[in-house]
C-alpha positions in Angstrom: 7.7 27.0 -262.1 10.5 24.5 -262.0 10.1 21.0 -263.4 9.6 18.2 -260.9 12.8 16.5 -259.9 15.0 19.5 -260.8 17.4 21.0 -258.4 15.2 24.1 -258.0 12.2 22.0 -257.0 14.4 20.1 -254.5 15.7 23.3 -253.0 12.2 24.7 -252.8 11.0 21.7 -250.8 13.9 22.2 -248.4 13.3 25.9 -248.1 9.7 26.9 -248.9 10.5 30.6 -248.6 12.4 30.5 -252.0 9.8 28.5 -253.9 8.6 31.4 -256.1 11.7 33.6 -256.4 15.0 31.7 -256.4 17.9 34.0 -256.2 20.9 34.2 -258.5 23.2 32.4 -256.0 21.0 29.4 -256.0 20.8 29.2 -259.8 24.6 29.4 -260.0 25.0 26.7 -257.4 22.7 24.5 -259.4 24.7 25.0 -262.6 27.9 24.2 -260.8 26.5 20.9 -259.5 25.3 19.9 -262.9 28.7 20.6 -264.5 30.5 18.6 -261.8 28.2 15.6 -262.2 28.6 15.6 -266.0 32.4 15.6 -265.7 32.4 12.7 -263.2 30.1 10.7 -265.5 32.4 11.3 -268.5 35.5 10.2 -266.7 34.0 6.9 -265.2 33.7 3.7 -267.3 30.2 2.6 -268.3 30.5 -0.6 -266.3 30.6 1.3 -263.0 27.1 2.7 -263.7 24.8 -0.2 -264.3 21.4 0.3 -265.9 18.2 -0.1 -264.0 17.6 -3.6 -265.6 21.0 -4.8 -264.4 20.4 -3.6 -260.8 17.0 -5.5 -260.7 18.7 -8.7 -262.0 21.4 -8.5 -259.2 18.7 -8.1 -256.6 16.8 -11.1 -257.9 19.9 -13.2 -257.8 20.7 -12.2 -254.3 17.1 -13.0 -253.1 17.3 -16.4 -254.7 20.6 -17.1 -252.9 19.0 -16.1 -249.6 16.0 -18.4 -250.2 18.3 -21.3 -251.1 20.3 -20.7 -248.0 17.2 -20.6 -245.8 15.9 -23.8 -247.4 19.2 -25.5 -246.7 19.1 -24.4 -243.1 15.5 -25.8 -242.7 16.6 -29.1 -244.1 19.6 -29.1 -241.6 17.3 -28.3 -238.7 14.8 -31.0 -239.8 17.6 -33.6 -239.9 18.9 -32.5 -236.5 15.4 -32.6 -235.0 14.8 -36.1 -236.4 18.1 -37.2 -235.0 17.3 -35.8 -231.5 13.8 -37.4 -231.6 15.4 -40.7 -232.4 17.8 -40.3 -229.5 15.0 -39.3 -227.2 12.9 -42.3 -228.2 15.9 -44.5 -227.5 16.5 -43.0 -224.1 12.8 -43.3 -223.2 13.0 -47.0 -224.2 16.1 -47.5 -222.1 14.4 -45.8 -219.1 11.3 -48.0 -219.5 13.4 -51.1 -219.6 15.4 -50.0 -216.5 12.1 -49.3 -214.6 11.0 -52.9 -214.9 14.1 -54.2 -213.1 14.3 -54.8 -209.3 17.1 -52.2 -208.8 15.2 -49.4 -210.4 15.2 -47.2 -207.3 18.9 -47.5 -206.8 19.9 -47.2 -210.5 17.5 -44.4 -211.3 19.5 -41.5 -209.6 22.8 -42.4 -211.3 21.3 -43.1 -214.7 19.2 -40.0 -214.6 22.2 -38.0 -213.7 24.3 -39.4 -216.5 21.4 -38.9 -219.0 21.0 -35.3 -217.8 24.7 -34.6 -218.2 24.6 -36.0 -221.8 21.6 -34.0 -222.6 23.3 -30.8 -221.2 26.3 -31.5 -223.4 24.0 -32.0 -226.4 22.2 -28.8 -225.5 25.5 -26.9 -225.3 26.6 -28.4 -228.7 23.3 -27.6 -230.3 23.1 -24.1 -228.7 26.6 -23.1 -230.0 26.0 -20.8 -233.0 27.2 -22.3 -236.3 29.6 -20.2 -238.4 27.7 -18.0 -240.9 28.3 -19.2 -244.4 30.1 -17.0 -246.8 27.9 -14.3 -248.4 25.6 -14.2 -245.3 25.5 -11.0 -243.3 26.1 -10.9 -239.5 22.4 -10.2 -238.8 21.4 -13.2 -240.7 23.9 -15.3 -238.8 22.6 -14.2 -235.5 19.1 -14.9 -236.6 20.1 -18.4 -237.6 21.7 -18.9 -234.2 18.6 -17.8 -232.5 16.5 -20.2 -234.4 18.9 -23.0 -233.5 18.7 -22.1 -229.8 14.9 -22.0 -229.9 14.8 -25.4 -231.5 17.2 -26.8 -228.9 15.0 -25.5 -226.1 12.0 -27.0 -227.7 13.8 -30.4 -228.0 14.9 -30.2 -224.4 11.3 -29.4 -223.3 10.1 -32.5 -225.2 12.8 -34.6 -223.7 12.2 -33.6 -220.1 8.4 -33.7 -220.6 8.6 -37.2 -221.9 10.9 -38.1 -219.0 8.4 -36.7 -216.5 5.5 -38.5 -218.2 7.5 -41.7 -218.1 8.2 -41.2 -214.4 4.5 -40.6 -213.7 3.2 -43.5 -215.8 5.8 -46.2 -215.3 7.6 -45.1 -212.1 4.7 -45.3 -209.5 5.9 -48.6 -208.1 9.5 -47.3 -208.1 8.6 -44.1 -206.3 6.5 -46.0 -203.7 9.5 -48.4 -203.1 11.8 -45.4 -202.8 9.4 -43.7 -200.3 9.2 -46.8 -198.2 12.9 -47.1 -198.2 13.3 -43.6 -197.1 10.8 -44.1 -194.3 12.6 -47.2 -193.2 15.9 -45.3 -193.2 14.3 -42.4 -191.1 12.9 -44.9 -188.6 16.3 -46.7 -188.3 17.9 -43.3 -187.7 15.4 -42.5 -185.0 15.9 -45.9 -183.3 19.6 -45.5 -183.5 19.3 -42.2 -181.7 17.2 -43.9 -179.0 19.9 -46.6 -178.6 22.5 -43.9 -178.3 20.5 -42.2 -175.5 20.3 -45.5 -173.6 24.0 -45.9 -173.9 24.8 -42.3 -173.0 22.2 -41.3 -170.3 21.6 -42.7 -166.9 17.8 -42.4 -167.4 16.4 -42.9 -170.9 12.9 -41.4 -171.4 11.5 -43.2 -174.5 7.8 -42.9 -173.5 5.2 -42.3 -176.2 7.7 -42.8 -179.2 5.3 -45.2 -181.1 7.9 -48.0 -181.0 5.6 -51.0 -181.3 7.0 -54.5 -181.2 9.5 -54.0 -183.9 10.9 -50.7 -182.5 11.1 -52.3 -179.0 13.0 -55.3 -180.4 15.3 -53.0 -182.3 16.3 -50.7 -179.4 16.5 -53.5 -176.9 20.0 -54.2 -178.3 21.1 -51.0 -176.7 20.6 -52.5 -173.3 22.7 -55.5 -173.9 25.8 -55.3 -171.8 24.9 -51.7 -171.0 26.7 -50.5 -167.9 25.4 -46.9 -167.7 21.6 -46.8 -168.0 19.8 -47.3 -164.7 16.2 -46.4 -165.7 14.2 -46.9 -168.9 10.7 -45.5 -169.6 9.0 -47.4 -172.5 5.4 -46.5 -171.5 2.7 -45.6 -174.1 4.5 -47.4 -177.0 2.0 -50.1 -178.1 4.4 -52.8 -177.1 3.0 -56.3 -177.2 4.2 -59.8 -176.5 6.8 -59.9 -179.3 8.5 -56.7 -178.2 8.5 -57.8 -174.5 9.9 -61.1 -175.4 12.9 -59.5 -177.2 13.3 -56.9 -174.5 13.7 -59.4 -171.6 15.8 -61.7 -173.7 18.3 -58.9 -173.9 17.9 -58.0 -170.2 19.4 -61.4 -169.4 22.7 -59.8 -170.3 22.1 -56.6 -168.4 22.9 -56.1 -164.7 22.5 -52.4 -164.6 18.8 -51.4 -165.3 17.0 -51.0 -161.9 13.8 -49.1 -163.1 11.7 -50.3 -166.0 8.5 -48.5 -166.8 6.1 -50.2 -169.2 2.7 -48.7 -168.4 0.0 -48.3 -171.0 1.1 -51.0 -173.4 -0.4 -54.3 -174.4 1.6 -56.9 -172.6 -1.4 -59.1 -171.5 -1.2 -62.2 -169.4 1.3 -63.9 -171.6 3.7 -61.0 -171.4 3.2 -60.9 -167.6 4.1 -64.5 -167.4 7.3 -63.9 -169.4 8.2 -61.0 -167.1 7.5 -63.1 -164.0 9.8 -65.8 -165.3 12.6 -63.2 -165.6 11.9 -61.6 -162.2 12.1 -65.0 -160.5 15.8 -65.1 -161.3 16.6 -61.4 -161.5 18.7 -59.6 -159.0 18.8 -56.1 -160.6 15.4 -54.6 -161.2 14.0 -52.8 -158.2 11.0 -51.0 -159.7 8.7 -52.2 -162.5 5.5 -50.5 -163.7 3.1 -52.7 -165.6 0.0 -50.5 -165.2 -2.7 -50.5 -167.9 -1.5 -53.6 -169.7 -4.6 -55.8 -169.8 -3.2 -58.1 -167.2 -5.8 -60.3 -165.5 -5.7 -62.9 -162.8 -3.5 -65.3 -164.8 -0.8 -62.7 -165.2 -1.2 -61.6 -161.5 -0.8 -65.2 -160.3 2.4 -65.6 -162.3 3.8 -62.3 -160.9 2.9 -63.4 -157.4 4.9 -66.7 -157.8 7.9 -64.6 -158.9 7.5 -62.4 -155.7 7.8 -65.4 -153.5 11.4 -66.0 -154.7 12.5 -62.5 -155.7 14.5 -60.6 -153.1 15.4 -57.5 -155.2 12.1 -55.9 -156.4 11.0 -53.0 -154.2 8.1 -51.4 -156.2 5.4 -53.2 -158.2 2.8 -51.2 -160.0 -0.3 -53.0 -161.5 -2.7 -50.1 -161.7 -5.5 -50.1 -164.3 -5.5 -53.8 -165.1 -8.2 -56.4 -164.7 -7.1 -58.2 -161.6 -9.9 -59.8 -159.6 -10.2 -61.6 -156.3 -8.2 -64.7 -157.4 -5.3 -62.5 -158.6 -5.4 -60.4 -155.4 -5.4 -63.6 -153.3 -2.3 -64.8 -155.0 -0.5 -61.5 -154.5 -1.6 -61.5 -150.8 -0.1 -64.9 -150.4 3.2 -63.7 -152.0 3.3 -60.8 -149.5 3.5 -63.2 -146.7 6.7 -64.7 -148.0 8.2 -61.7 -149.6 10.4 -59.6 -147.4 11.7 -56.8 -149.7 8.7 -55.3 -151.6 8.0 -51.8 -150.2 5.3 -50.5 -152.6 2.3 -52.2 -154.2 -0.1 -50.3 -156.5 -3.4 -52.0 -157.4 -5.5 -49.0 -158.1 -8.4 -49.3 -160.6 -8.7 -53.1 -160.5 -11.4 -55.3 -159.0 -10.2 -55.9 -155.5 -13.5 -55.3 -153.7 -14.1 -55.7 -150.0 -13.3 -59.5 -150.0 -9.9 -58.8 -151.7 -9.2 -56.1 -149.3 -9.8 -58.4 -146.4 -7.4 -61.0 -148.0 -4.8 -58.3 -148.3 -5.3 -57.2 -144.7 -4.6 -60.7 -143.4 -1.4 -60.9 -145.4 -0.3 -57.4 -144.3 -0.5 -58.4 -140.7 2.3 -60.9 -141.4 4.3 -58.6 -143.7 6.6 -55.9 -142.3 8.3 -54.6 -145.5 5.4 -52.9 -147.3 5.2 -49.2 -146.7 3.2 -47.8 -149.6 -0.2 -49.2 -150.7 -2.4 -47.8 -153.5 -6.0 -49.2 -153.8 -7.9 -46.3 -155.4 -11.0 -47.1 -157.3 -11.5 -50.7 -156.1 -14.9 -50.4 -154.3 -13.5 -51.3 -150.9 -16.5 -49.6 -149.2 -16.5 -49.4 -145.4 -15.9 -53.1 -144.7 -12.7 -53.4 -146.8 -11.5 -50.1 -145.3 -12.0 -51.3 -141.7 -10.2 -54.6 -142.4 -7.2 -52.8 -143.8 -7.0 -50.2 -141.0 -7.2 -52.9 -138.4 -4.3 -54.7 -140.1 -2.3 -51.5 -140.3 -2.6 -51.0 -136.5 -1.5 -54.6 -135.8 1.5 -54.9 -138.2 5.0 -54.1 -137.2 6.0 -52.0 -140.3 4.5 -48.5 -140.6 2.5 -47.3 -143.6 3.9 -44.1 -145.0 1.7 -43.7 -148.1 -2.0 -44.8 -148.4 -4.3 -44.1 -151.3 -7.9 -45.2 -150.8 -9.6 -42.6 -153.1 -12.8 -43.4 -154.9 -13.8 -46.4 -152.7 -17.3 -45.3 -151.5 -15.9 -44.8 -147.9 -18.5 -43.1 -145.6 -18.5 -41.8 -142.1 -18.2 -45.4 -140.6 -15.1 -46.0 -142.7 -13.8 -42.6 -141.6 -13.9 -43.7 -138.0 -11.6 -46.7 -138.8 -9.3 -44.4 -140.7 -9.1 -42.0 -137.8 -8.1 -44.8 -135.5 -5.4 -45.8 -138.0 -4.1 -42.2 -138.4 -4.0 -41.8 -134.7 -1.8 -44.8 -134.3 0.4 -44.0 -137.3 4.0 -43.1 -136.7 5.1 -42.3 -140.3 2.1 -41.4 -142.5 3.3 -38.9 -145.1 0.8 -39.2 -148.0 -2.9 -39.7 -147.3 -5.4 -39.7 -150.2 -9.2 -40.1 -149.6 -10.3 -38.2 -152.7 -13.8 -38.8 -154.1 -15.3 -40.7 -151.2 -18.3 -39.7 -149.0 -16.8 -39.0 -145.6 -19.0 -35.9 -145.0 -18.7 -33.2 -142.4 -19.1 -35.6 -139.4 -16.5 -38.1 -140.8 -13.9 -35.3 -141.5 -14.4 -33.9 -138.0 -13.5 -37.3 -136.5 -10.5 -37.6 -138.8 -9.4 -34.0 -138.0 -9.0 -34.9 -134.4 -6.6 -37.8 -135.4 -4.7 -35.6 -137.8 -4.0 -33.0 -135.1 -1.7 -35.4 -133.3 0.7 -36.2 -136.1 3.3 -33.8 -137.5 4.9 -35.8 -140.4 2.1 -35.5 -142.9 3.2 -34.0 -146.3 0.3 -34.5 -148.6 -3.4 -34.6 -147.8 -6.2 -35.1 -150.4 -9.8 -34.8 -149.1 -11.3 -33.5 -152.3 -14.9 -34.5 -153.3 -16.0 -35.7 -149.9 -19.1 -33.6 -149.3 -17.4 -31.6 -146.6 -19.1 -28.3 -145.6 -17.8 -25.2 -143.9 -18.0 -26.7 -140.4 -15.9 -29.7 -141.3 -13.3 -27.6 -143.1 -13.0 -25.3 -140.1 -12.3 -28.3 -137.9 -9.7 -29.7 -140.4 -7.9 -26.4 -140.8 -7.6 -26.0 -137.0 -6.1 -29.4 -136.8 -3.4 -29.0 -139.5 -2.7 -25.3 -138.8 0.4 -26.2 -136.8 1.8 -28.8 -139.3 5.3 -27.9 -140.4 5.7 -30.6 -143.0 2.5 -30.2 -145.0 3.3 -29.4 -148.7 0.1 -30.2 -150.5 -3.6 -29.8 -149.5 -6.5 -30.6 -151.8 -10.0 -29.6 -150.7 -11.6 -29.1 -154.1 -15.2 -30.3 -155.0 -16.4 -29.6 -151.4 -19.1 -27.0 -151.1 -17.4 -25.0 -148.3 -18.7 -21.6 -149.4 -17.4 -18.2 -148.2 -17.2 -19.4 -144.6 -15.0 -22.3 -145.4 -12.8 -20.1 -147.6 -12.3 -17.8 -144.6 -11.2 -20.8 -142.4 -8.7 -21.9 -145.0 -7.3 -18.4 -145.5 -6.9 -17.8 -141.8 -5.1 -21.1 -141.3 -2.7 -20.7 -144.3 -2.3 -16.9 -144.5 1.0 -17.0 -142.6 1.8 -20.6 -143.3 5.3 -21.1 -144.8 5.3 -24.7 -145.9 2.2 -25.4 -148.0 3.1 -25.2 -151.7 0.1 -26.5 -153.5 -3.5 -25.7 -152.6 -6.7 -27.0 -154.3 -9.9 -25.1 -153.8 -11.6 -25.7 -157.1 -15.4 -25.9 -157.3 -16.0 -24.9 -153.7 -18.6 -22.2 -154.4 -16.6 -19.5 -152.6 -18.5 -16.7 -154.3 -17.6 -13.2 -155.4 -17.9 -11.2 -152.2 -16.6 -12.4 -148.8 -15.2 -15.6 -150.1 -13.2 -13.9 -152.8 -12.0 -11.3 -150.3 -10.7 -14.2 -148.0 -8.9 -15.8 -150.9 -7.4 -12.5 -151.9 -6.0 -12.0 -148.3 -4.6 -15.5 -148.5 -2.7 -14.7 -151.7 -1.6 -11.4 -150.4 0.1 -12.5 -147.3 1.2 -16.1 -148.0 4.8 -16.5 -149.2 5.1 -20.2 -149.9 2.3 -21.2 -152.3 3.4 -22.2 -155.8 0.2 -23.6 -157.3 -3.3 -22.4 -156.4 -6.5 -23.9 -158.0 -9.5 -21.6 -157.7 -11.6 -23.0 -160.6 -15.4 -22.9 -160.6 -15.9 -20.6 -157.6 -18.4 -18.2 -159.3 -16.0 -15.3 -158.8 -17.1 -13.1 -161.7 -15.7 -9.7 -162.4 -16.1 -8.6 -158.7 -14.2 -11.6 -157.4 -11.5 -11.1 -160.1 -11.1 -7.6 -158.8 -10.5 -8.9 -155.3 -7.9 -11.3 -156.6 -6.2 -8.5 -158.5 -5.9 -6.5 -155.3 -3.8 -9.3 -154.0 -1.7 -9.6 -157.1 -0.9 -6.0 -157.0 0.4 -6.1 -153.5 1.6 -9.6 -152.7 5.3 -10.5 -152.1 5.3 -14.2 -152.9 8.2 -14.8 -155.2 7.4 -18.6 -155.5 3.9 -18.3 -157.1 4.1 -20.1 -160.4 0.5 -21.0 -161.3 -2.9 -19.4 -160.6 -6.0 -21.2 -162.1 -9.1 -19.0 -162.4 -10.9 -21.0 -165.0 -14.7 -21.5 -165.0 -15.3 -18.4 -163.0 -17.6 -16.3 -165.2 -15.0 -13.6 -165.6 -15.7 -11.1 -168.4 -13.8 -8.3 -170.0 -13.9 -6.1 -167.0 -12.3 -8.7 -164.9 -9.7 -9.4 -167.6 -8.8 -5.7 -167.6 -8.4 -5.8 -163.8 -6.1 -8.7 -164.1 -4.1 -6.9 -166.8 -3.6 -3.8 -164.6 -2.5 -6.1 -161.7 0.1 -7.7 -163.9 1.4 -4.3 -165.0 1.6 -2.9 -161.5 3.5 -5.9 -160.0 5.4 -7.4 -163.0 8.3 -8.9 -161.1 6.0 -11.1 -158.9 3.4 -12.0 -161.5 2.6 -15.8 -161.7 4.3 -17.5 -164.6 1.1 -19.2 -165.7 -2.4 -17.7 -165.4 -5.2 -20.0 -166.5 -8.5 -18.2 -167.5 -10.0 -20.9 -169.7 -13.8 -21.3 -169.9 -14.6 -17.8 -168.9 -16.5 -15.1 -170.9 -13.5 -13.0 -172.0 -13.9 -11.6 -175.5 -11.0 -10.6 -177.9 -11.1 -7.1 -176.3 -10.2 -8.5 -172.9 -7.7 -10.9 -174.4 -5.9 -8.1 -176.1 -5.7 -6.1 -172.8 -4.0 -9.2 -171.2 -1.7 -9.7 -174.1 -0.5 -6.1 -173.9 0.1 -6.6 -170.2 2.2 -9.6 -171.0 4.4 -7.5 -173.3 4.8 -4.8 -170.7 5.7 -7.3 -168.0 8.4 -8.7 -170.2 9.7 -5.3 -171.0 9.8 -4.3 -167.4 11.1 -7.5 -165.8 12.1 -9.8 -168.7 9.6 -12.3 -167.2 7.7 -14.5 -169.6 4.1 -15.2 -168.6 1.7 -17.8 -170.1 -2.0 -17.0 -170.1 -4.4 -19.8 -171.0 -7.8 -18.7 -172.4 
């Protein structure tokens, strides 16, 4: 067997098949290789072939050199890190000193920007790989560069982390000031937009913009010497005395604004007195709305004094204030002298029967007033009779009268019937939420039959039964000017619904019909309503809430929606009708079958429709849009 390390053993490991019996060729090849190696050894100097001890010494020297180089690199990195930490500490100290100054918020962006630029330059300089020293291989140089980049990233993280910590601990006040400054800037931009709209538009709608006194004072400058804006709506803005003072100070230099709406603010009596002072010498404003502004008798008296000398104002609205008998008396005395006011609104105050009588005496001597609103003033029968008697005696005709919610009964209805019978220009008549009853409406219906100029009639909530509705519908069936009819909250039942349907089935003028909460029912009453919807071609809004239609009644309504030809129908309200999923599916089928004439808004709120029925209706909406590109809104 060959000795370990010999050529034969090596060959045997490479080729196991010749381990036991090497051939002559292999032995000869081994002898040739030994001879060549000996010749090469004899020709080369001894220095080219170092001993094993010499080779170990070289390796040790090389290792020591590498260790020394690494130690030097660590020292260099430590020095650089200490330098960067000192620089970071100096920058943090500078930032802390700058934060204590008043101009911190303004100087912070520029200083932070410059600091960040310097830091980026330092990072770039530190991240640039240093040239590898002589005797260091390329791999070692790359490794050193990687270590430098890692240290630079660590230093940058420490810097920005410290900066963030400084901002959170020392910059709370600065951040708050900056936030407040931004909010003020945003508010100023919004107010400037409002001013621009007043200078650009003929009518500026600035209602419910949360202006307050400061905002009102700011935008008031937009009205100074303004020659374009004719109407301004500043309602629902929380404007008080300060804002009103500034507004009317500016209006002294404005001779263009004719309509000023200030309802639902907080003007009070002092603000009303200031406005009255302006109106006394104003020759521009024709319509002013001061409703719901906490104005009492003191403010009403001041306004009344202004009316005595003002010859421009045509509409004065004081609804929803706290005006009592003394304030009403002052206004009544002003009506005697005023010759230009055409509309006076005092709804939801404290006029009472005595105040109504005072107004009636003044109206007998006034011929300019044409519209009077006294809803919610507890006039009762006595005050109603006094007013109606004055209306019949005065020269000027009343075109609009609102006496809703005044506890008027059958006796008062008789006086109203007498007034209506003598009326020559009554167009809007509101008796909503009184207690006229069937007998009272029958008497009123006889008077309504003789007039043909009525456009809006509201008799909702008057305890009218089917018999009274039948008499009313017979009286107004031939009216060609009627546009709105409200009969809701009267228990007319199926019989009353049939009377309404027969009168309006072929009517071509009524556009808005209110039959909510009339207990029409799901059978005959629903069938009558369906016939009305099927054949009428003028209705735009129909209110059928709370009529106990159920799924059966909804099916009747769907029959009409499938076959009707009314292109004007915009809104159908079927809320509070106990409609369930079956009714919802009926409605969905109706919408799909007649998509081009489906109402634009279908209200189904407060019913019993589950997600299943809602899904069916939503799918119908998608199909309607695909077939007719008509968008429908369904309210659940």
